[in-house]
Each structure stands twice: as structure tokens, then as C-alpha cells.
BALUMLO-279201 format. One record per residue (C-alpha): residue number from 1; x, y, z; residue in one letter. Coordinates in nm, 2 decimals, m for minus. Each point is the difference from the previous one (the first is absolute). Layout:
% residues N
+-----+--------+--------+--------+------+
: pos :     px :     py :     pz : code :
+-----+--------+--------+--------+------+
: NUM :      X :      Y :      Z :    a :
...
+-----+--------+--------+--------+------+
//
This chain:
% residues 374
+-----+--------+--------+--------+------+
: pos :     px :     py :     pz : code :
+-----+--------+--------+--------+------+
:   1 :   0.00 :   0.00 :   0.00 :    m :
:   2 :   0.14 :   0.34 :  m0.09 :    n :
:   3 :   0.06 :   0.26 :   0.26 :    q :
:   4 :  m0.28 :   0.24 :  m0.08 :    p :
:   5 :  m0.26 :  m0.28 :   0.01 :    a :
:   6 :   0.13 :  m0.13 :   0.33 :    q :
:   7 :   0.00 :   0.35 :   0.15 :    t :
:   8 :  m0.36 :   0.05 :  m0.12 :    f :
:   9 :  m0.11 :  m0.33 :   0.16 :    l :
:  10 :   0.18 :   0.09 :   0.32 :    e :
:  11 :  m0.18 :   0.34 :   0.01 :    d :
:  12 :  m0.34 :  m0.18 :  m0.04 :    i :
:  13 :   0.09 :  m0.24 :   0.28 :    a :
:  14 :   0.10 :   0.29 :   0.22 :    e :
:  15 :  m0.32 :   0.18 :  m0.07 :    a :
:  16 :  m0.20 :  m0.31 :   0.09 :    a :
:  17 :   0.18 :  m0.03 :   0.33 :    r :
:  18 :  m0.06 :   0.36 :   0.08 :    e :
:  19 :  m0.37 :  m0.04 :  m0.08 :    e :
:  20 :  m0.03 :  m0.30 :   0.23 :    q :
:  21 :   0.18 :   0.19 :   0.28 :    a :
:  22 :  m0.26 :   0.28 :   0.00 :    t :
:  23 :  m0.24 :  m0.01 :   0.29 :    g :
:  24 :  m0.38 :  m0.06 :  m0.01 :    r :
:  25 :  m0.08 :   0.38 :  m0.02 :    a :
:  26 :   0.15 :   0.03 :  m0.35 :    m :
:  27 :  m0.17 :  m0.32 :  m0.12 :    k :
:  28 :  m0.34 :   0.13 :   0.12 :    v :
:  29 :   0.08 :   0.34 :  m0.16 :    a :
:  30 :   0.03 :  m0.16 :  m0.34 :    r :
:  31 :  m0.32 :  m0.19 :   0.05 :    a :
:  32 :  m0.19 :   0.31 :   0.11 :    v :
:  33 :   0.14 :   0.21 :  m0.28 :    a :
:  34 :  m0.12 :  m0.26 :  m0.26 :    s :
:  35 :  m0.36 :   0.06 :   0.11 :    r :
:  36 :   0.03 :   0.37 :  m0.12 :    k :
:  37 :  m0.21 :   0.14 :   0.29 :    t :
:  38 :   0.06 :   0.29 :   0.23 :    d :
:  39 :   0.16 :  m0.23 :   0.25 :    e :
:  40 :   0.38 :  m0.03 :   0.05 :    f :
:  41 :   0.24 :  m0.15 :   0.25 :    v :
:  42 :   0.24 :   0.18 :   0.24 :    k :
:  43 :   0.26 :  m0.23 :   0.16 :    p :
:  44 :  m0.06 :  m0.04 :   0.37 :    g :
:  45 :   0.36 :   0.08 :   0.09 :    d :
:  46 :  m0.04 :   0.34 :  m0.17 :    l :
:  47 :  m0.33 :   0.06 :   0.19 :    v :
:  48 :   0.17 :  m0.07 :   0.33 :    e :
:  49 :   0.30 :   0.23 :  m0.05 :    v :
:  50 :   0.01 :   0.28 :   0.25 :    r :
:  51 :   0.07 :   0.36 :  m0.05 :    f :
:  52 :   0.32 :   0.12 :   0.16 :    v :
:  53 :  m0.06 :   0.27 :   0.27 :    k :
:  54 :  m0.06 :   0.33 :  m0.16 :    g :
:  55 :  m0.08 :  m0.15 :  m0.34 :    h :
:  56 :  m0.34 :  m0.07 :  m0.15 :    s :
:  57 :  m0.17 :   0.02 :  m0.34 :    l :
:  58 :  m0.27 :   0.24 :  m0.10 :    s :
:  59 :  m0.33 :  m0.14 :  m0.13 :    l :
:  60 :   0.09 :   0.08 :  m0.36 :    t :
:  61 :   0.34 :  m0.16 :   0.03 :    a :
:  62 :  m0.15 :  m0.31 :   0.17 :    s :
:  63 :  m0.25 :  m0.03 :  m0.29 :    r :
:  64 :   0.28 :   0.04 :  m0.25 :    l :
:  65 :   0.20 :  m0.28 :   0.17 :    l :
:  66 :  m0.31 :  m0.23 :  m0.02 :    a :
:  67 :  m0.04 :   0.08 :  m0.37 :    l :
:  68 :   0.37 :  m0.07 :  m0.06 :    m :
:  69 :  m0.04 :  m0.34 :   0.17 :    i :
:  70 :  m0.31 :  m0.07 :  m0.21 :    l :
:  71 :   0.18 :   0.10 :  m0.32 :    a :
:  72 :   0.31 :  m0.21 :   0.07 :    a :
:  73 :  m0.23 :  m0.30 :   0.09 :    g :
:  74 :   0.17 :  m0.34 :   0.02 :    a :
:  75 :   0.32 :   0.14 :  m0.14 :    d :
:  76 :   0.05 :   0.25 :   0.28 :    a :
:  77 :   0.29 :  m0.21 :   0.15 :    w :
:  78 :   0.20 :   0.01 :  m0.32 :    e :
:  79 :   0.31 :   0.22 :  m0.03 :    d :
:  80 :  m0.13 :   0.23 :  m0.27 :    r :
:  81 :  m0.20 :   0.31 :  m0.07 :    r :
:  82 :  m0.37 :   0.01 :   0.02 :    h :
:  83 :  m0.23 :   0.25 :  m0.19 :    r :
:  84 :  m0.33 :   0.17 :   0.04 :    m :
:  85 :  m0.19 :   0.27 :  m0.18 :    r :
:  86 :  m0.04 :   0.33 :   0.18 :    k :
:  87 :  m0.37 :   0.00 :  m0.09 :    a :
:  88 :  m0.05 :  m0.31 :   0.22 :    d :
:  89 :   0.14 :   0.20 :   0.30 :    i :
:  90 :  m0.16 :   0.34 :  m0.04 :    r :
:  91 :  m0.37 :  m0.10 :   0.03 :    r :
:  92 :  m0.18 :   0.34 :  m0.03 :    g :
:  93 :   0.29 :   0.23 :   0.00 :    h :
:  94 :   0.07 :   0.20 :  m0.32 :    k :
:  95 :   0.38 :   0.01 :   0.03 :    g :
:  96 :   0.29 :  m0.22 :   0.09 :    n :
:  97 :   0.18 :   0.25 :   0.24 :    e :
:  98 :  m0.07 :  m0.20 :   0.31 :    r :
:  99 :   0.13 :  m0.33 :  m0.13 :    i :
: 100 :   0.36 :   0.11 :   0.03 :    g :
: 101 :  m0.06 :   0.10 :   0.36 :    e :
: 102 :  m0.15 :  m0.34 :   0.08 :    m :
: 103 :   0.30 :  m0.18 :  m0.15 :    l :
: 104 :   0.24 :   0.21 :   0.20 :    e :
: 105 :  m0.20 :  m0.07 :   0.32 :    e :
: 106 :   0.03 :  m0.37 :  m0.07 :    l :
: 107 :   0.38 :   0.03 :  m0.05 :    h :
: 108 :   0.03 :   0.19 :   0.33 :    r :
: 109 :  m0.21 :  m0.23 :   0.22 :    t :
: 110 :   0.17 :  m0.26 :   0.21 :    l :
: 111 :  m0.16 :  m0.33 :   0.12 :    f :
: 112 :   0.12 :  m0.26 :   0.25 :    s :
: 113 :  m0.03 :  m0.37 :   0.01 :    h :
: 114 :   0.10 :  m0.26 :   0.26 :    d :
: 115 :   0.31 :  m0.19 :  m0.12 :    d :
: 116 :   0.31 :  m0.20 :   0.11 :    r :
: 117 :   0.35 :   0.14 :   0.00 :    s :
: 118 :   0.30 :  m0.16 :  m0.15 :    w :
: 119 :   0.07 :  m0.16 :   0.34 :    r :
: 120 :  m0.36 :  m0.14 :   0.02 :    g :
: 121 :  m0.11 :   0.25 :   0.26 :    k :
: 122 :  m0.34 :   0.18 :  m0.01 :    k :
: 123 :   0.03 :   0.32 :  m0.20 :    a :
: 124 :  m0.21 :   0.27 :  m0.16 :    v :
: 125 :   0.07 :   0.08 :  m0.37 :    t :
: 126 :  m0.09 :   0.35 :  m0.13 :    r :
: 127 :  m0.04 :   0.06 :  m0.37 :    f :
: 128 :  m0.20 :   0.20 :  m0.27 :    p :
: 129 :  m0.23 :  m0.18 :  m0.24 :    l :
: 130 :   0.10 :   0.18 :  m0.32 :    i :
: 131 :   0.36 :   0.04 :  m0.12 :    q :
: 132 :  m0.06 :   0.16 :  m0.33 :    l :
: 133 :  m0.28 :   0.18 :  m0.18 :    s :
: 134 :  m0.03 :   0.17 :  m0.34 :    s :
: 135 :  m0.28 :   0.24 :  m0.10 :    e :
: 136 :  m0.07 :   0.10 :  m0.36 :    e :
: 137 :  m0.01 :   0.38 :  m0.04 :    v :
: 138 :  m0.29 :   0.15 :  m0.19 :    d :
: 139 :   0.13 :   0.20 :  m0.30 :    e :
: 140 :  m0.33 :   0.09 :  m0.18 :    d :
: 141 :  m0.24 :   0.04 :   0.29 :    g :
: 142 :  m0.15 :  m0.34 :  m0.04 :    t :
: 143 :  m0.07 :  m0.18 :   0.33 :    v :
: 144 :  m0.13 :  m0.34 :  m0.12 :    d :
: 145 :   0.31 :  m0.13 :  m0.17 :    e :
: 146 :   0.25 :   0.01 :   0.28 :    g :
: 147 :   0.15 :  m0.30 :   0.18 :    w :
: 148 :   0.20 :  m0.06 :   0.31 :    i :
: 149 :   0.26 :  m0.27 :   0.06 :    e :
: 150 :   0.14 :  m0.13 :   0.33 :    w :
: 151 :   0.21 :  m0.27 :   0.16 :    e :
: 152 :  m0.06 :  m0.15 :   0.34 :    f :
: 153 :   0.30 :  m0.02 :   0.23 :    t :
: 154 :   0.17 :  m0.34 :   0.05 :    p :
: 155 :  m0.14 :  m0.03 :   0.35 :    w :
: 156 :  m0.35 :   0.08 :  m0.12 :    a :
: 157 :   0.03 :  m0.26 :  m0.27 :    r :
: 158 :   0.12 :  m0.26 :   0.25 :    k :
: 159 :  m0.31 :   0.06 :   0.22 :    l :
: 160 :  m0.23 :  m0.02 :  m0.31 :    i :
: 161 :   0.16 :  m0.31 :  m0.13 :    k :
: 162 :   0.01 :  m0.20 :   0.32 :    e :
: 163 :  m0.34 :   0.10 :   0.15 :    s :
: 164 :  m0.23 :  m0.29 :   0.06 :    e :
: 165 :  m0.29 :   0.21 :   0.12 :    s :
: 166 :  m0.19 :   0.26 :  m0.19 :    y :
: 167 :  m0.28 :   0.25 :   0.00 :    a :
: 168 :  m0.26 :   0.00 :  m0.28 :    v :
: 169 :  m0.11 :   0.36 :  m0.04 :    m :
: 170 :  m0.24 :   0.19 :  m0.23 :    n :
: 171 :   0.14 :   0.28 :  m0.22 :    r :
: 172 :  m0.32 :   0.21 :   0.03 :    q :
: 173 :   0.00 :  m0.03 :   0.38 :    a :
: 174 :   0.37 :   0.11 :   0.02 :    v :
: 175 :  m0.08 :   0.30 :  m0.21 :    l :
: 176 :  m0.32 :   0.08 :   0.19 :    g :
: 177 :   0.16 :   0.04 :   0.35 :    f :
: 178 :   0.04 :   0.35 :   0.13 :    r :
: 179 :   0.20 :  m0.09 :   0.30 :    s :
: 180 :   0.35 :  m0.14 :  m0.02 :    n :
: 181 :  m0.06 :  m0.18 :   0.33 :    y :
: 182 :  m0.31 :  m0.17 :  m0.15 :    a :
: 183 :   0.20 :  m0.12 :  m0.29 :    l :
: 184 :   0.27 :  m0.15 :   0.22 :    r :
: 185 :  m0.26 :  m0.17 :   0.23 :    l :
: 186 :  m0.17 :  m0.13 :  m0.32 :    y :
: 187 :   0.32 :  m0.16 :  m0.11 :    e :
: 188 :   0.05 :  m0.16 :   0.35 :    f :
: 189 :  m0.36 :  m0.13 :  m0.01 :    g :
: 190 :   0.03 :  m0.14 :  m0.35 :    s :
: 191 :   0.32 :  m0.18 :   0.10 :    l :
: 192 :  m0.16 :  m0.14 :   0.32 :    r :
: 193 :  m0.31 :  m0.13 :  m0.17 :    l :
: 194 :   0.20 :  m0.20 :  m0.26 :    h :
: 195 :   0.21 :  m0.14 :   0.28 :    r :
: 196 :  m0.32 :  m0.11 :   0.17 :    r :
: 197 :   0.13 :   0.19 :   0.31 :    q :
: 198 :  m0.27 :   0.27 :   0.02 :    p :
: 199 :   0.13 :   0.15 :   0.33 :    v :
: 200 :   0.30 :   0.23 :   0.02 :    w :
: 201 :   0.13 :   0.06 :   0.35 :    k :
: 202 :   0.23 :   0.29 :   0.02 :    t :
: 203 :   0.15 :   0.23 :   0.26 :    d :
: 204 :  m0.01 :   0.38 :  m0.06 :    l :
: 205 :   0.37 :   0.02 :  m0.11 :    t :
: 206 :  m0.06 :  m0.26 :  m0.27 :    e :
: 207 :  m0.33 :   0.15 :  m0.10 :    l :
: 208 :   0.16 :   0.34 :  m0.05 :    r :
: 209 :   0.29 :  m0.14 :  m0.20 :    a :
: 210 :  m0.23 :  m0.21 :  m0.21 :    g :
: 211 :  m0.24 :   0.28 :  m0.09 :    l :
: 212 :   0.27 :   0.26 :  m0.03 :    g :
: 213 :  m0.12 :   0.22 :   0.30 :    i :
: 214 :   0.27 :   0.23 :   0.13 :    d :
: 215 :   0.07 :  m0.06 :   0.37 :    p :
: 216 :  m0.06 :   0.37 :   0.07 :    d :
: 217 :  m0.35 :   0.00 :  m0.16 :    v :
: 218 :  m0.32 :  m0.11 :   0.17 :    y :
: 219 :   0.19 :  m0.08 :   0.32 :    t :
: 220 :  m0.33 :  m0.03 :   0.19 :    d :
: 221 :  m0.17 :  m0.32 :  m0.09 :    f :
: 222 :  m0.34 :   0.17 :  m0.01 :    a :
: 223 :   0.14 :   0.21 :  m0.28 :    q :
: 224 :   0.14 :  m0.30 :  m0.18 :    l :
: 225 :  m0.33 :  m0.18 :   0.03 :    r :
: 226 :  m0.20 :   0.30 :  m0.13 :    r :
: 227 :   0.24 :   0.13 :  m0.27 :    k :
: 228 :   0.14 :  m0.33 :  m0.13 :    v :
: 229 :  m0.19 :  m0.32 :   0.10 :    l :
: 230 :  m0.36 :   0.12 :  m0.03 :    e :
: 231 :   0.06 :   0.18 :  m0.33 :    k :
: 232 :   0.19 :  m0.30 :  m0.14 :    a :
: 233 :  m0.28 :  m0.24 :   0.11 :    k :
: 234 :  m0.27 :   0.21 :  m0.17 :    s :
: 235 :   0.19 :   0.00 :  m0.33 :    e :
: 236 :   0.09 :  m0.37 :   0.02 :    i :
: 237 :  m0.36 :  m0.10 :   0.08 :    d :
: 238 :  m0.12 :   0.19 :  m0.30 :    q :
: 239 :   0.26 :  m0.09 :  m0.26 :    l :
: 240 :   0.17 :  m0.33 :   0.10 :    a :
: 241 :  m0.11 :  m0.36 :  m0.04 :    h :
: 242 :   0.01 :  m0.03 :   0.37 :    f :
: 243 :  m0.08 :   0.20 :   0.32 :    t :
: 244 :   0.22 :   0.08 :   0.29 :    v :
: 245 :  m0.06 :   0.03 :   0.37 :    d :
: 246 :   0.24 :   0.02 :   0.30 :    w :
: 247 :   0.03 :  m0.04 :   0.37 :    t :
: 248 :   0.24 :   0.20 :   0.21 :    e :
: 249 :   0.23 :  m0.18 :   0.25 :    r :
: 250 :   0.06 :   0.20 :   0.32 :    k :
: 251 :   0.24 :   0.01 :   0.29 :    q :
: 252 :  m0.19 :   0.18 :   0.26 :    g :
: 253 :  m0.16 :   0.29 :  m0.18 :    r :
: 254 :   0.27 :   0.02 :  m0.27 :    k :
: 255 :  m0.05 :  m0.16 :  m0.34 :    v :
: 256 :   0.31 :  m0.21 :  m0.08 :    i :
: 257 :  m0.11 :  m0.19 :  m0.31 :    g :
: 258 :  m0.28 :  m0.05 :  m0.26 :    v :
: 259 :  m0.15 :  m0.33 :  m0.12 :    d :
: 260 :  m0.14 :   0.04 :  m0.35 :    f :
: 261 :  m0.25 :  m0.25 :  m0.15 :    e :
: 262 :  m0.07 :  m0.01 :  m0.37 :    f :
: 263 :  m0.32 :  m0.17 :  m0.13 :    k :
: 264 :  m0.08 :  m0.08 :  m0.36 :    a :
: 265 :  m0.32 :   0.15 :  m0.12 :    k :
: 266 :  m0.29 :  m0.22 :  m0.09 :    q :
: 267 :  m0.14 :   0.01 :  m0.36 :    p :
: 268 :  m0.26 :   0.28 :   0.04 :    p :
: 269 :   0.26 :   0.23 :   0.16 :    e :
: 270 :   0.26 :  m0.10 :  m0.26 :    q :
: 271 :  m0.24 :   0.10 :  m0.28 :    i :
: 272 :  m0.06 :   0.34 :   0.18 :    a :
: 273 :   0.37 :   0.05 :   0.02 :    t :
: 274 :   0.05 :  m0.07 :  m0.37 :    i :
: 275 :  m0.28 :   0.24 :  m0.08 :    d :
: 276 :   0.16 :   0.27 :   0.21 :    e :
: 277 :   0.34 :  m0.05 :  m0.17 :    l :
: 278 :  m0.17 :   0.05 :  m0.33 :    s :
: 279 :  m0.16 :   0.33 :   0.10 :    r :
: 280 :   0.17 :   0.34 :  m0.02 :    h :
: 281 :   0.21 :   0.09 :   0.31 :    s :
: 282 :  m0.19 :   0.33 :   0.03 :    v :
: 283 :  m0.25 :  m0.05 :   0.28 :    g :
: 284 :   0.16 :  m0.31 :   0.13 :    r :
: 285 :   0.08 :   0.15 :   0.34 :    k :
: 286 :  m0.36 :   0.12 :   0.03 :    a :
: 287 :  m0.13 :  m0.34 :  m0.09 :    r :
: 288 :   0.24 :  m0.16 :   0.25 :    r :
: 289 :  m0.11 :   0.24 :   0.28 :    d :
: 290 :  m0.37 :  m0.03 :  m0.09 :    g :
: 291 :  m0.02 :   0.37 :  m0.07 :    a :
: 292 :  m0.19 :  m0.05 :  m0.32 :    v :
: 293 :  m0.30 :  m0.20 :  m0.08 :    e :
: 294 :   0.10 :  m0.32 :  m0.18 :    k :
: 295 :  m0.21 :  m0.04 :  m0.32 :    m :
: 296 :   0.07 :  m0.36 :  m0.05 :    e :
: 297 :  m0.21 :  m0.27 :  m0.16 :    a :
: 298 :  m0.12 :  m0.27 :   0.23 :    p :
: 299 :   0.22 :  m0.30 :   0.04 :    s :
: 300 :  m0.07 :  m0.26 :  m0.27 :    p :
: 301 :  m0.15 :  m0.33 :   0.10 :    a :
: 302 :   0.25 :  m0.27 :   0.07 :    l :
: 303 :   0.05 :  m0.26 :  m0.28 :    p :
: 304 :  m0.24 :  m0.29 :   0.00 :    q :
: 305 :   0.23 :  m0.24 :  m0.19 :    s :
: 306 :   0.37 :  m0.06 :  m0.06 :    f :
: 307 :   0.12 :   0.09 :  m0.35 :    p :
: 308 :   0.07 :  m0.29 :  m0.24 :    s :
: 309 :   0.27 :   0.18 :  m0.20 :    g :
: 310 :   0.28 :   0.26 :   0.05 :    s :
: 311 :  m0.01 :   0.23 :   0.30 :    l :
: 312 :   0.12 :   0.29 :  m0.21 :    s :
: 313 :  m0.32 :   0.11 :  m0.19 :    f :
: 314 :  m0.34 :   0.09 :   0.13 :    g :
: 315 :  m0.14 :   0.14 :   0.32 :    a :
: 316 :  m0.02 :  m0.33 :   0.20 :    d :
: 317 :   0.33 :  m0.12 :  m0.15 :    e :
: 318 :   0.18 :   0.32 :   0.11 :    e :
: 319 :  m0.16 :  m0.03 :   0.34 :    f :
: 320 :   0.15 :  m0.34 :   0.06 :    f :
: 321 :   0.32 :   0.09 :  m0.18 :    g :
: 322 :   0.06 :   0.28 :   0.26 :    r :
: 323 :  m0.04 :  m0.26 :   0.28 :    i :
: 324 :   0.25 :  m0.23 :  m0.17 :    a :
: 325 :   0.25 :   0.28 :  m0.03 :    v :
: 326 :  m0.05 :   0.12 :   0.36 :    a :
: 327 :   0.02 :  m0.34 :   0.17 :    h :
: 328 :   0.17 :  m0.23 :  m0.26 :    g :
: 329 :   0.36 :   0.07 :   0.10 :    g :
: 330 :   0.11 :   0.11 :  m0.35 :    g :
: 331 :  m0.14 :  m0.31 :  m0.18 :    w :
: 332 :  m0.19 :   0.06 :  m0.33 :    d :
: 333 :  m0.37 :   0.06 :   0.06 :    r :
: 334 :  m0.11 :  m0.25 :  m0.26 :    n :
: 335 :   0.23 :  m0.27 :   0.14 :    v :
: 336 :  m0.16 :   0.05 :   0.34 :    i :
: 337 :  m0.35 :   0.01 :  m0.16 :    a :
: 338 :   0.04 :  m0.33 :  m0.18 :    q :
: 339 :   0.14 :  m0.17 :   0.32 :    a :
: 340 :  m0.30 :   0.13 :   0.19 :    y :
: 341 :  m0.24 :  m0.15 :  m0.26 :    r :
: 342 :   0.18 :  m0.33 :   0.00 :    d :
: 343 :  m0.01 :  m0.03 :   0.38 :    q :
: 344 :  m0.36 :   0.12 :   0.05 :    m :
: 345 :  m0.15 :  m0.21 :  m0.29 :    g :
: 346 :  m0.38 :  m0.01 :   0.02 :    q :
: 347 :  m0.01 :   0.17 :   0.34 :    r :
: 348 :   0.09 :   0.32 :  m0.18 :    l :
: 349 :  m0.35 :   0.03 :  m0.15 :    a :
: 350 :  m0.15 :   0.02 :   0.35 :    k :
: 351 :   0.20 :   0.30 :   0.12 :    l :
: 352 :  m0.13 :   0.35 :  m0.06 :    k :
: 353 :   0.05 :   0.36 :   0.12 :    g :
: 354 :   0.20 :   0.04 :   0.32 :    e :
: 355 :   0.06 :  m0.37 :   0.05 :    r :
: 356 :   0.15 :  m0.03 :  m0.34 :    l :
: 357 :   0.22 :   0.31 :   0.05 :    v :
: 358 :   0.13 :  m0.12 :   0.34 :    k :
: 359 :   0.06 :  m0.35 :  m0.14 :    s :
: 360 :   0.21 :   0.13 :  m0.29 :    f :
: 361 :   0.19 :   0.24 :   0.22 :    e :
: 362 :   0.09 :  m0.28 :   0.25 :    g :
: 363 :   0.10 :  m0.23 :  m0.29 :    f :
: 364 :   0.24 :   0.27 :  m0.14 :    c :
: 365 :   0.16 :   0.04 :   0.34 :    q :
: 366 :   0.04 :  m0.37 :   0.04 :    a :
: 367 :   0.13 :  m0.04 :  m0.36 :    f :
: 368 :   0.28 :   0.26 :   0.07 :    a :
: 369 :   0.08 :  m0.14 :   0.34 :    s :
: 370 :   0.04 :  m0.36 :  m0.12 :    t :
: 371 :   0.20 :   0.08 :  m0.32 :    r :
: 372 :   0.20 :   0.29 :   0.11 :    g :
: 373 :   0.09 :   0.28 :  m0.23 :    r :
: 374 :   0.01 :  m0.05 :  m0.38 :    p :
+-----+--------+--------+--------+------+
//
């Protein structure tokens, strides 16, 4: 075999070994991206990085980081440049002037992660997530044709590549949050639900580092509860596929920790959330606070039979499709549906309405639990 051919085969073998060495997060990211929905995966190790004291990201920079992870997808761990159109970042803004500021903020912000030193001792590693970015400069006043490029740092790529846990998030929800704290808590909730560990027990130091709350801000817990937790809860309950509640741990009269509990929404609430995400953000706060009268159509009657075909087309089909996506652990909705039909057999014809919905929801959860992630 000549040298170029041998080198080519060696490169293929090395690429295959690299792909096998990636953690579960990147494998799920590829599967989720193939469905071409608004859902995307953020590796759990990136969700759990902490802000170094004095560092945090603004809401706009946090959104940009989420969109960069979405755009990089299952290739985020690779040592190469990733690209994204400016139009996918701006949303309603007419110009690109803020994009450069957001990129610079990402370059400046330091994160920390628990690690081991070269001697095997417990250590904390500090690092930025972005090592290089390039922004096209508009020359003719056009704002729709520009692109940005970036490279993740080696340590960020390591965390992305090796992460076995992941958060499945919704692009519209990420763009809909108006509180940076709500977005961070949404990421933690999405991660915990997919780990099937819906409770996050944290002390106040860890909570502040995780959410990016400066130690000198909201020093009184009553302020932190009112300005951070209650506002974050109201947004998450409205826009996320789950709700959040918490209990406060006290030592005497002093709050020393918070136990968060994340609960997946049931089908009717999930549909209401999807409808809210599809509506314009104007008036969203008023709808959330109940300050305006909600002119909504009455809830449709629950399906009286299970679809015989794909769960992708039709009202009842989409209804059950959403349940499969919410509770099926990343498995294809039609694979779950066929397995459900096979198991239920003739008994399926006897189920209607709420009993049918609860039966399918329970089957989806059991299907994902017994088979693991795809």
C-alpha cells in the first residue's frame, strides 16, 4: 500500500476512535439535531461550570452562547471554527452593533470547574469558553449577510467531548427569557430532568456561583428570593417544559441553602407552553402576571383514540407526539408509538380520553427508562 493511501486509512481510523470516545451528550446532540426542531443539547459539564467571583454573563451574552452551542451541535468538541449567521442572533434588532460587544464579553468571562492537579489532588480550573472569534464587517449597510466564526477553548472542548450528561433545551424558550437568572436556572432544570434527578440541593455560595450572582448583590436572602428566585420561577413556569419550586434550609432563622425541585409539565400544560412560545413576546409579562384578560379558546377535548399512523401530522397525532418528545428520553416518537401499539394490542381500543393519555405517558417514561438514551 502506498504512503498516501495508508495515511488516509490511518486518518479514518483515528477519526472513528475520536467519535467513539465522545460522551453521551454529543451523541444525543446529533440525534436531536437530526429531528430539525427547536430543541438542542447543551452538555451537562458546561451547564455546571461556575462563574469565577466577579464574573458573570449578561442575558444577551448568555443567549449568544446558547445559540453558538446550538449551531456547533454534535461537532462542538472538534478543534475547528464554527459559524453562524448574524441574522440568527439579532432577533428583532435592526443592526449588528451589539454582536461584537457580546463576543468580547464571552472572551472576558472566566468560568471554573472542579478538577484534579498533576499530583492527583483536588483542584479548581479556571478558563474562558471562547479562544477566538471573527465577525464580518458590513461594508454596504446590509445586515442580513454577515456571519461570525469562533473556536471553543481546549478546556471547553474537553468538557463538551467527555460530558455524559446533557440538558435538552428549546431555542424559543432560551430567546424568550428576560432574566439571566431564569435562563441559568432553566439550564439546571433541563439537566436535572434528563438525569432523572429532579432535585437540586445547593448552599448559597454554590447557588450564587451557578447563577452568576455577585457576592455583593442581594446579600439579604429576602432580596435574593424576591429579585432572583421568584422572578425566575414565574418565567420558567411560563416558558419551560417544566415547573420549578424550592424549599429553604435554615440554621436558626438564617437561610443556608435551597432545595429546588423541577417537575415535567403534563400534556395540557405542555401545549399551553408551546402556544405561549409561538406568541409574540409583547404582552408576555402581562399574561404571566395575569394583568390582562386571556382571550384563549377553551381546551380541546382529549383524544378518544390512539392514532394508527405517524405522530407528526394531524391534531391528535401532534398531541401524542408532544407527549413522546417530552417523556420518551430522546427516542423517535414513531418508534415509541409502534412499541405502544404492539404492547397494548386489542386493549388499546378500550382506552379513551384521560385514561389513554395517562397510559401513553406512562409507557413513554417506562420505554425511556428500560432502554436508556438512544
